[in-house]
N, C-alpha and C positions, 0 to 999 in steps of 0.2 A: 830488842836490839840495843846494846850499849856501846857507844864508841869510846875507845880508851887510848888511841894514838893516831896521829896523822904524820905523813911524810911531807912536811911543809916547814922547813926551817926558818926560824925567825931571824932577821938581819939586825935587830936591835932589841934591848931589853924592853919588855913590854911594861913600862912603869904604870901606865894608865889602867891596864888590866889588872895589874896587881893592886893598885889603889882601889879599884871597884870591889874586887874581891875582899879587900880589907875592910872597906866601908861597910858592906853587907854583914860581914862577920862581926864587926864591932857593934853594929846595930843590934844583931842578934844577941850578943853577950851582954851589952850595957843597957840597951833600951828594952829588949824583950826578955831579959833574964834568963837567957839560954833555954827558953821554952817553958819556964816555970809558970804555973797556971795563971796567977793573977797578972803578972807583968806581961805575959803574952796576950791574954785577952784584952787588956787595957790598951797595949800598943796597937793592936789590930783595929780596935774600936775607934781609938782617938787619932791614928795616923794612917789607916787604910783608906782606900777610895770606896765610897758607897755610891753606885751608879744613881740610884734614884734620888739621892740628895744633890748630886751634880746637876741632874736634869730638872730638879725641883718638882718631881712627879710624886714624891712621898708626901703623905698628909703629915702635918705637924704632930709631933709626939710618936711617930712610928718607931718601933725598936726592933732590934734583932738580937736574940739571946746569944751570948758569948761564953756562958759557963762562968764559974767562980763568982756568981752572983752579979755579973756584969752584963749590961745590955746596951747595944749601941743606939743612941737616940739622934734623931735628926738635929743638925745643927747648921742652919743656912749660912752660907758664905765661907765655910772652912774647907771646902772640897778642892778648890783650885790648887792649893799648896800640897794636898794629898795626892794629886797627880804625880808629884815627885817623891814625896816621902814614902808613898806605897812601894815604889820600885826597890827600896832598900830593906824592906821587911820581909819576914818569911813565917810560915806557919808551923814548921817542925824542923827538927834536924835534917831529916832526909830531904825536905824541900830545899833547904839551904844548900846542903852538900851536893845535891844533884844540879842545882842552878849553877853554883860556883865551878863545878866540874866542866859543864858545857861551856861557860864563859872562858875559862882558862884555855880549854882545848881549841875553841875557834876564835876567841878574842885576840889572842896574841898575834895571830897572822892578819887579822883585819886592822888592828892597830898598827902593825907593820906597813900596811898599805896606804896609810894616811899620815898626816902630822898628828902629833898627840892632842892638840886643841880640837882639831877636826874630829877625832875619835870621840872625845868627850861629847861634842855637840851631837854627832851621829847616834851615839848610845842613847842619850836622853831624848832625842827626837823619836827614835824607834819606840823607847818606852812610852812616850806620850801617845803615839800612834796606836800602840798596842792597848793601852788603857781606854781610848776613846772608841776602839772598835768593839771592845767588850760592852762599853756603856751603850753604844748604838745597838748591840744585840740584846741587851737586857736593860733598857733604860729605866724600869721602875724597880729594879732589884735593891733589896735592903741589905744585901750580903756584902761585907767589906772585902775589897780586893787587896791582896798583897803579893809581893814576889817580883823578882827580877827576870822572870822568864820571858816576859813581853819584849823587853829590851834585848835580852840574849837571843830571842827569835829573830830580830833584827840583824844581829851579828851573823846568825846562821844564813839569813837570806842573802847577805853581802858575801858570804863565803860561797855560796852557790853561784853567784855571778861571777866572782873573781877567780876562784880556784876549783871549777867543777871536776877537774880530772885528777886531783890529788888523791892519793890512797888514803883511806880511812879503815883503820883496824877496829873491828867490833866484835863483841861478844854476843852470842845468840843462845839463850837457853833452849835446850831441847830435852824435855823431861828433867832428869836429875843432873844432866851434863850441860857444860858450857861449851859451845862450839865456836871457834874463831873463824871469822869471815872477814875477807879484804874486799871493800867496795870503793868505787869512785865516788868522790863527795857527792856528786849530783844524784846518785842512786840512793845513798843513805839520806840525804836531806830531803829529797822529794817524797821518799817513803814516810819520813817523819811528818811532812806537811800533809800528806794524805790522811795520816792517823789524826792529825788536829782537825781536819775538815770533817772526817767521819765522826769525830767526838763531838764537833760543834753541832752537827745536824741532829745527833742523838740528844744532846742537851736541850736543844729547841723544842724537841718532841716530848721531853720529859716534864713531868709536873713538878719535880723536885729541883730546887735552885741550890746554887753553891757547888763546891768541888772544883774541878780543874777549869780555868778560864781559856777554853779552846779558842774562842774568837779573838782573845787578846794575843795568843800566840800567832795566830794567822794574820792579824793586823800588823804585829810587829815584823813577821817574816816578810810580808808584802812591802812594808816601809823600808826594810833592809834592801830588798831587791831594787826598789825604785830610786832610793837615795844614794846608793853606794857610788854610783858613777859621778854624782856631784861632789862627793867627799874624797875619792880616791886620789892618790898621786901615781900617775901612770908609770913613772920611772921606778917606783918602789914595788908596783905590782909585777913589772917585768923581771925584777930581780928574783922572783919566785918561779919564773917559767920552768926552770930546769927541774923543778920538783913536781910537775904535773905528770899524771900517770895517763899515758896514751894506750888504749886497749891493745893494739897490734904488738906493743913491746912488753906487755904484761906477761908474767909467767905464773 
């Protein structure tokens, strides 16, 4: 299920959302070499978040192979800043494009519901909560974490609280065909959260580490649900009320 449009008009130009998209894109191009082997491996190793290093549960000299002859080595004391830097890095073009699409689709309306400085703080706090949730789930992991998806999950959690009845248009693959489906935001977002929970349980039962940080997604989502009422501006949320989809009037 891939959402591509919502019926929730923004009232202001989403400058912060645009800036976050630009920051992640520039980091991908300038710091990560647009995914070129050495630059990508080096950036993930040097700026990604390594849970076992943050919790100091990895033995000195522990390494994780990154390819291109690079291995991430433990570096005590560096991981606090990586809680932030890891939010702006990605592992592939598809990772970047998928995250930026979800940020644009849902972020503009959440920014609209707050002041811009509040949205910056909200986004970063959700990203931190997401990272810490993944660390709590895998405290001894040597696998570096990168990606904006934890912070974006917080934006999605906020959307669930503020705009649950907005129409969201999605594409659903059915064999070789793409089927268009219109759902209330709460249906699409809760289905997404269920998939993250199921994936998280599977990852805990698996002996393999790495891959999708499901618990980061859930941690960010939960943070967004909890924090949005602290950061919202009620008058700006009310301005969107006319765009809510009430099932009895749907066709």
